[in-house]
C-alpha positions, 0 to 999 in steps of 0.5 A: 481540496480533493486528492488527485489520483496518480496510480498507473496500470502496466500490463505484464505477462501474468496480468497487470501491475498497479503502481503508485508512488509517494516521496518523502524527505527522509532516509530509506531506513526511516521510511522503511520503519514506517512500513514495517514496525507495528506501532508505526503501521498502526498509524496509517494501515493497522498494527501487526503481530507475529514472528515476522520474516521471509516465509512467515505469516503475520496477522495484520489488523485493518484499522480503517476497514469496517469491523477492523478485521484481522487477516493473515499476511505472508512475507515473501521477501524482506530486504531492508530497507529497500524491498518488502513483498507480501501476499494475502488471501481473502474473499476478494482474491489474492493480494500480492504487493511489493513496496520498493524504496529508493533513496537519493540525496535524502529523499526516498521514493516509495513505489507501491506495486500490487500485482493483479491477475486481472484488472477487474476491480481496479476502480475500487482497488486504486482509490483504496491504495491512494487513501492508505498511502496518503494516510502514510504521508499524513502519519509521517508529516503530522497532517490531519488524517484523510477521509476515504470518502474523498477517494471513493467513488470520486477516483473510480472513473480514473482507475477504470479508465486505466484499463484501456 
């Protein structure tokens, strides 16, 4: 069964926000550990090393990218277990990302937000984050890892269509 894209694109004063959500039957504290502890991020995104904290830069290895590169990731805000904001610069531009967690009755919603200067490239960006977030789900519930080929290029048209 092919995954169904769920991301949304919202215009902002500075560009657009790409927003994706996932829901977990777990506490916000437990989901927080999945997105902040190196051994747990390694299961769905990649491990990180360094002295983490607001205003500090860590190194993250992108395990599911070609050549598994390391990149710098600056922690802009860290408010356990509800908000993590990070930025990174690479040859494709600036990546400004927020992870927002809210819990109600033992269910936690993870709201992933990428702040985009422009919605150019959202046809590639959206499927990539769908893939990574589904990797997170699989790492938590023990289901098989997902394959990027199930996300791209099949989701590209959906995300391009969000541009309006």
